[in-house]
C-alpha positions as CSV (number, residue, x, y, z in Angstrom):
1,M,23.1,-19.6,37.7
2,C,20.7,-22.5,38.6
3,L,18.4,-20.3,40.6
4,R,18.2,-17.9,37.4
5,F,17.3,-20.8,35.2
6,I,15.0,-22.2,37.6
7,G,13.4,-18.5,37.6
8,R,13.1,-18.7,34.0
9,F,11.2,-22.0,34.2
10,R,8.8,-20.8,36.8
11,N,7.7,-17.5,34.4
12,L,7.3,-20.1,31.4
13,A,5.3,-22.4,33.3
14,K,3.2,-19.5,34.6
15,L,2.7,-18.1,30.9
16,L,1.8,-21.7,29.7
17,R,-0.6,-22.1,32.4
18,G,-2.4,-18.5,31.9
19,S,-4.9,-17.5,29.4
20,A,-3.1,-16.2,26.1
21,N,-3.9,-12.8,24.7
22,P,-6.1,-12.7,21.7
23,M,-4.4,-12.2,18.3
24,D,-3.7,-8.6,17.5
25,L,-4.3,-8.7,13.9
26,F,-7.8,-10.3,14.4
27,E,-8.7,-8.0,17.1
28,R,-8.1,-4.7,15.1
29,Y,-11.2,-5.8,13.3
30,A,-13.2,-7.7,15.9
31,H,-14.1,-7.2,19.3
32,P,-13.5,-9.7,21.8
33,T,-16.6,-11.2,23.6
34,A,-17.4,-13.5,26.5
35,T,-17.7,-17.2,26.2
36,P,-21.3,-18.0,25.0
37,S,-23.6,-19.9,27.3
38,D,-24.0,-22.6,24.7
39,T,-20.8,-23.8,23.1
40,T,-22.0,-26.1,21.0
41,L,-21.0,-25.5,17.1
42,E,-22.9,-25.0,14.1
43,H,-20.3,-24.2,11.6
44,I,-16.3,-24.7,11.5
45,L,-13.7,-23.3,9.0
46,L,-10.3,-25.0,9.1
47,D,-7.6,-22.1,8.9
48,F,-4.1,-23.8,8.0
49,D,-1.5,-23.6,5.1
50,V,-2.9,-26.3,2.7
51,G,0.6,-26.8,1.7
52,A,2.1,-27.8,5.1
53,F,1.2,-31.1,5.4
54,A,1.9,-34.3,3.5
55,R,1.8,-37.9,4.0
56,E,4.6,-40.6,3.0
57,V,3.6,-43.8,1.2
58,D,6.6,-45.9,-0.3
59,G,8.7,-43.1,-0.2
60,I,6.4,-40.7,-2.2
61,L,4.9,-37.6,-0.4
62,Y,1.2,-36.9,-1.2
63,P,0.1,-33.4,0.0
64,L,-3.0,-33.0,2.3
65,E,-6.0,-32.2,-0.2
66,I,-9.2,-31.3,1.8
67,E,-11.9,-30.7,-0.7
68,D,-14.0,-28.4,1.4
69,I,-12.4,-26.9,4.7
70,S,-15.7,-25.0,5.5
71,R,-18.4,-27.6,7.0
72,A,-21.5,-27.4,9.1
73,V,-21.2,-29.2,12.3
74,D,-24.0,-31.5,13.2
75,D,-24.1,-32.7,17.3
76,G,-20.4,-32.2,17.2
77,H,-19.6,-33.7,14.2
78,F,-18.6,-32.6,10.7
79,N,-17.1,-34.6,7.6
80,V,-13.9,-33.8,5.4
81,D,-13.1,-35.3,2.2
82,V,-9.4,-36.5,1.8
83,G,-8.4,-38.5,-1.0
84,G,-11.8,-39.5,-2.2
85,E,-13.0,-40.7,1.3
86,T,-15.4,-39.1,3.5
87,L,-13.8,-39.0,7.1
88,A,-15.6,-38.0,10.3
89,V,-14.2,-35.5,12.7
90,S,-15.5,-34.7,16.2
91,V,-15.4,-31.4,17.6
92,C,-16.2,-30.4,21.5
93,W,-15.6,-27.6,24.1
94,D,-13.1,-28.5,26.7
95,P,-14.4,-26.3,29.6
96,R,-11.2,-26.9,31.6
97,R,-8.9,-25.7,28.9
98,R,-11.5,-23.4,27.6
99,R,-11.1,-24.2,24.0
100,Y,-12.2,-26.5,21.4
101,E,-10.7,-30.3,20.8
102,L,-10.9,-31.8,17.4
103,D,-10.6,-35.7,17.2
104,G,-11.0,-38.0,14.2
105,K,-9.1,-41.3,14.4
106,D,-9.4,-42.0,10.6
107,L,-8.0,-38.7,9.6
108,R,-5.1,-39.3,12.0
109,S,-4.7,-42.9,10.6
110,F,-3.6,-41.3,7.4
111,R,-0.6,-39.5,9.4
112,F,-0.5,-36.2,7.5
113,I,2.8,-34.8,9.0
114,E,3.9,-31.1,9.1
115,Q,6.7,-30.8,6.6
116,A,8.8,-28.0,8.5
117,G,9.0,-27.3,12.0
118,D,8.3,-30.0,14.6
119,R,6.8,-32.4,12.0
120,R,3.4,-32.7,14.1
121,E,0.4,-34.8,13.0
122,F,-2.2,-32.8,11.2
123,V,-5.2,-33.2,13.8
124,S,-2.4,-32.6,16.8
125,A,-1.3,-29.4,14.9
126,I,-5.0,-28.0,14.4
127,N,-5.8,-28.4,17.9
128,E,-2.2,-26.8,19.3
129,D,-2.5,-23.8,17.2
130,Q,-6.5,-23.7,17.4
131,A,-6.1,-23.1,13.6
132,F,-10.0,-23.0,13.0
133,R,-12.7,-20.4,12.8
134,A,-16.1,-21.6,14.2
135,I,-19.5,-20.4,14.8
136,P,-21.3,-21.5,18.0
137,T,-25.0,-22.2,18.1
138,G,-27.0,-18.7,18.5
139,R,-24.4,-17.2,16.0
140,E,-23.7,-14.6,18.4
141,A,-20.0,-15.0,18.6
142,I,-17.1,-16.1,16.3
143,Y,-14.2,-18.3,17.6
144,A,-10.9,-17.9,16.3
145,R,-7.4,-19.0,17.4
146,G,-8.6,-19.6,20.7
147,H,-10.7,-16.6,21.6
148,F,-14.4,-15.5,21.1
149,Y,-15.3,-12.2,19.0
150,K,-18.5,-10.4,18.2
151,P,-19.5,-11.5,14.6
152,I,-18.5,-9.2,12.0
153,L,-21.7,-8.0,10.1
154,P,-21.8,-5.1,7.5
155,A,-23.2,-2.3,9.0
156,R,-25.9,-0.1,7.2
157,R,-26.0,2.8,9.5
158,A,-24.3,6.4,8.2
159,G,-20.6,6.4,9.0
160,A,-19.9,2.9,9.1
161,F,-17.4,0.7,7.4
162,K,-19.2,-0.4,4.0
163,L,-17.6,-3.9,3.8
164,L,-19.8,-4.9,1.0
165,D,-18.8,-2.1,-1.2
166,A,-15.5,-3.8,-1.6
167,L,-17.6,-6.2,-3.9
168,T,-18.1,-5.6,-7.3
169,P,-21.0,-7.5,-9.1
170,V,-20.2,-9.1,-12.4
171,T,-22.6,-11.0,-14.6
172,Q,-20.1,-13.0,-16.5
173,L,-18.8,-14.8,-13.2
174,V,-22.7,-16.1,-12.6
175,G,-22.5,-20.1,-13.1
176,L,-18.6,-19.7,-14.1
177,G,-17.3,-22.9,-12.6
178,E,-14.1,-23.3,-14.2
179,E,-11.1,-21.4,-12.8
180,K,-8.7,-22.2,-15.6
181,G,-10.6,-24.2,-17.9
182,E,-9.2,-25.3,-21.2
183,I,-6.8,-23.8,-24.0
184,A,-8.1,-23.1,-27.4
185,N,-6.2,-20.7,-30.1
186,D,-3.5,-19.9,-27.8
187,D,-5.8,-18.5,-25.0
188,W,-8.2,-19.7,-22.0
189,T,-11.6,-20.3,-23.1
190,E,-14.1,-17.8,-22.2
191,K,-15.9,-20.4,-20.2
192,S,-13.2,-19.9,-17.5
193,V,-12.4,-17.1,-14.9
194,F,-8.9,-16.9,-16.6
195,G,-10.5,-16.4,-19.6
196,L,-12.2,-13.5,-18.7
197,I,-9.0,-12.0,-17.4
198,S,-6.7,-12.5,-20.3
199,A,-9.7,-11.0,-22.5
200,L,-8.1,-7.7,-20.9
201,D,-5.4,-8.5,-23.9
202,P,-6.5,-5.8,-26.7
203,G,-5.1,-8.0,-29.3
204,T,-7.8,-10.7,-28.5
205,S,-11.1,-10.5,-30.2
206,R,-12.9,-11.1,-27.2
207,E,-14.1,-8.5,-24.6
208,P,-13.7,-8.6,-21.0
209,P,-16.2,-7.9,-18.5
210,R,-16.8,-3.9,-18.5
211,E,-16.1,-4.0,-14.9
212,F,-12.4,-5.3,-15.5
213,E,-12.1,-2.9,-18.7
214,D,-13.1,0.3,-16.7
215,L,-10.2,-0.2,-14.6
216,L,-7.7,-2.1,-16.6
217,G,-8.6,-1.6,-20.4
218,D,-5.5,-1.6,-22.9
219,P,-2.9,-2.5,-20.3
220,D,0.6,-1.9,-20.6
221,L,1.6,-5.3,-19.3
222,L,-0.4,-8.5,-18.3
223,I,1.2,-11.9,-17.4
224,C,0.0,-15.1,-16.0
225,T,2.5,-16.1,-13.2
226,D,0.2,-19.1,-12.1
227,K,1.8,-22.4,-11.1
228,G,5.3,-22.5,-9.8
229,Q,5.9,-20.4,-6.7
230,E,3.2,-17.8,-7.8
231,I,2.8,-14.6,-6.3
232,A,-0.6,-14.1,-8.3
233,D,-2.5,-15.8,-10.9
234,F,-1.9,-12.9,-13.0
235,I,-0.4,-9.3,-12.4
236,A,-1.1,-6.3,-14.6
237,V,0.0,-2.8,-15.0
238,K,-1.5,0.2,-16.4
239,G,0.3,3.7,-16.2
240,K,0.4,4.2,-12.5
241,R,-1.5,1.3,-11.5
242,V,-0.2,-2.4,-10.6
243,V,-3.1,-5.4,-9.7
244,F,-2.3,-8.6,-8.3
245,I,-5.0,-10.9,-9.6
246,H,-6.4,-14.0,-7.8
247,A,-8.7,-16.1,-9.1
248,K,-11.1,-19.3,-7.9
249,A,-14.3,-20.9,-9.1
250,S,-16.5,-23.3,-7.6
251,T,-18.1,-26.3,-10.1
252,D,-21.0,-26.2,-7.5
253,T,-23.1,-22.9,-7.3
254,R,-22.5,-21.3,-3.8
255,K,-23.9,-18.2,-2.4
256,Y,-20.9,-17.5,0.0
257,S,-18.2,-20.1,0.1
258,A,-16.1,-19.5,2.9
259,S,-14.1,-22.4,1.9
260,A,-13.3,-21.2,-1.7
261,L,-12.6,-17.5,-0.1
262,H,-10.1,-18.7,2.7
263,V,-7.8,-20.3,-0.1
264,I,-7.8,-17.2,-2.4
265,T,-7.4,-14.7,0.6
266,A,-4.6,-16.7,2.2
267,Q,-2.9,-16.6,-1.1
268,A,-3.5,-13.0,-1.6
269,I,-2.4,-12.2,2.0
270,K,0.9,-14.5,1.8
271,N,2.3,-12.4,-1.2
272,L,1.6,-9.0,0.1
273,P,5.4,-8.4,0.8
274,Y,5.9,-8.3,-3.0
275,L,3.3,-5.4,-3.2
276,Q,5.1,-3.7,-0.3
277,P,7.2,-0.7,-1.9
278,L,9.6,-0.7,0.9
279,T,10.8,-4.0,0.6
280,E,12.8,-5.4,-2.7
281,L,11.9,-9.2,-2.5
282,R,12.4,-10.9,-5.9
283,P,10.0,-13.6,-6.6
284,P,10.9,-16.6,-8.7
285,T,10.7,-15.6,-12.2
286,N,12.5,-18.2,-14.2
287,Y,9.4,-19.9,-15.0
288,W,7.6,-16.6,-16.7
289,S,9.2,-17.3,-19.9
290,N,7.9,-20.8,-20.1
291,P,4.5,-21.3,-21.7
292,W,1.6,-22.1,-19.4
293,K,0.4,-25.6,-19.4
294,P,-2.7,-27.4,-17.9
295,D,-2.2,-30.5,-15.4
296,A,-3.3,-32.8,-18.3
297,G,0.0,-33.7,-20.0
298,D,-1.2,-33.5,-23.6
299,S,-3.3,-30.3,-23.4
300,P,-2.5,-27.4,-25.3
301,S,-0.3,-24.8,-23.7
302,T,-0.3,-21.0,-24.1
303,R,1.9,-18.0,-23.6
304,R,2.1,-16.3,-20.0
305,L,2.9,-12.9,-21.2
306,R,-0.3,-11.5,-22.8
307,V,0.8,-7.9,-23.1
308,G,4.1,-6.5,-23.0
309,A,7.4,-6.5,-24.5
310,K,8.8,-10.1,-24.8
311,E,11.9,-10.3,-22.3
312,S,13.1,-12.5,-19.5
313,G,10.7,-12.9,-16.5
314,A,13.8,-11.0,-14.4
315,K,13.0,-7.8,-16.5
316,V,9.5,-8.1,-16.2
317,W,9.5,-8.2,-12.8
318,D,11.7,-5.2,-12.7
319,R,9.3,-3.4,-15.0
320,I,6.5,-4.3,-12.1
321,R,8.7,-3.7,-9.3
322,S,9.2,0.0,-10.8
323,C,5.7,0.7,-10.4
324,V,5.3,-1.1,-7.0
325,S,8.1,1.2,-5.7
326,D,6.7,4.3,-6.9
327,P,4.8,6.5,-4.3
328,Q,2.5,7.5,-6.9
329,T,1.3,4.0,-7.9
330,E,-2.0,2.6,-7.3
331,R,-1.5,-1.0,-5.7
332,E,-4.4,-3.3,-5.9
333,V,-5.1,-6.7,-5.3
334,W,-8.1,-8.3,-7.1
335,I,-10.0,-11.3,-6.3
336,V,-12.1,-12.6,-8.9
337,L,-14.6,-15.5,-7.8
338,G,-16.5,-17.4,-10.3
339,N,-19.8,-19.2,-8.9
340,C,-18.6,-19.0,-5.3
341,L,-20.0,-15.8,-4.1
342,S,-23.1,-13.6,-4.6
343,K,-23.2,-10.0,-3.4
344,D,-26.8,-10.0,-3.1
345,A,-27.0,-13.3,-1.2
346,L,-24.3,-12.1,1.0
347,R,-26.1,-8.7,1.6
348,T,-29.3,-10.7,2.9
349,E,-27.4,-12.4,5.5
350,A,-25.9,-9.1,6.9
351,R,-28.3,-9.5,9.9
352,P,-28.2,-10.7,13.3
353,K,-28.1,-14.4,13.5
354,G,-27.5,-14.8,9.7
355,A,-26.4,-17.8,7.9
356,A,-23.2,-19.2,9.9
357,E,-21.1,-19.4,6.4
358,A,-22.0,-15.8,5.8
359,I,-20.5,-14.9,8.9
360,Q,-17.3,-16.8,8.1
361,T,-17.3,-15.0,4.9
362,Y,-17.6,-11.5,6.3
363,A,-14.8,-12.4,8.8
364,L,-12.5,-13.3,5.9
365,L,-13.3,-10.3,3.9
366,Q,-12.8,-8.0,6.4
367,T,-9.3,-9.8,7.6
368,A,-8.1,-9.4,4.0
369,W,-9.3,-6.3,3.6
370,G,-7.3,-5.2,6.8
371,A,-4.1,-6.9,5.7
372,I,-4.3,-5.3,2.1
373,S,-4.7,-2.0,3.7
374,Q,-1.7,-2.3,6.0
375,V,0.4,-2.4,2.9
376,G,-1.2,0.8,1.4
377,A,-3.0,-1.3,-1.3
378,K,-6.8,-1.4,-2.2
379,M,-8.8,-4.6,-2.5
380,R,-11.2,-5.1,-5.0
381,V,-13.5,-8.5,-5.0
382,F,-15.3,-9.4,-8.3
383,C,-18.0,-11.8,-7.7
384,S,-21.7,-12.8,-9.1
385,P,-24.6,-9.9,-8.5
């Protein structure tokens, strides 16, 4: 028996010393490539679950909040904004282990700890999982989860996959820097992304963007499931179409914010099982009957159910689920971006050695499209022209 266990440990040691295989999911949509001659980084996107880490102070847990996880790298250094402080982080290539390593004593000193599993410190966990995507100088490769791949760029030749066709320009999203905004007259204001979506309610006097109305005008059901354990910001049903809608906005005008896109695509991908017709997962719905309230305590609230019969959250989900499980239903994921993605600006960077952050954006879009397609759904991204 001892010899058998010794053999198993030897095999395990061999696997640990060897080179890991590239991630299957990423490899389906990008081709592995050799380590570039210059491994100096130009741009990095931290690729982790934002809700997985927190620090404890006087018995109170404070979640990790990094304002912008997409950063330019200058001479092996980049900054992260955590808790109102700007912290320096270094990143360098380890030729022996053939991987990048992050370090930042100030960030480590905050002691953000993984709240599940092995309870690893944040920087240690990022290094161990290689949980970032990075663009080396020269922009001839993208580094993801420990391996290099050829950059993903939209092709213009006939017969090539038209990644940019997933983007629908909407004029009203230009300069729209509020995701949720304020509540007035029992509704989100039209100066917010939520307000544009809620305008699909035929009972309101406001007009939704034509691009929304053409697809979802006069819906049978429209409910806001934001906050709580949300599976989308809004869910809409119209006939044989069910749509999970995810919204994001940036106060600063961004032509292609990889940070904003990462957050919203991660949310969309995480909740795809609820859009899968062959599973019967039930999301938490008890809060769906409660009013939606802004974070500010004294601010007005509004109703979540914008269109549809007033009934319990469980019954609303049963209606949604009956559509999801119907083989004839068109299932869609909408990503609605205010002020943080321009289709024209992104198209301009569809060229060799385009902007590093644009390359990150292409990779995120294609990964999201691939994941959404795997459950038989369609992805639509609404953004600025």
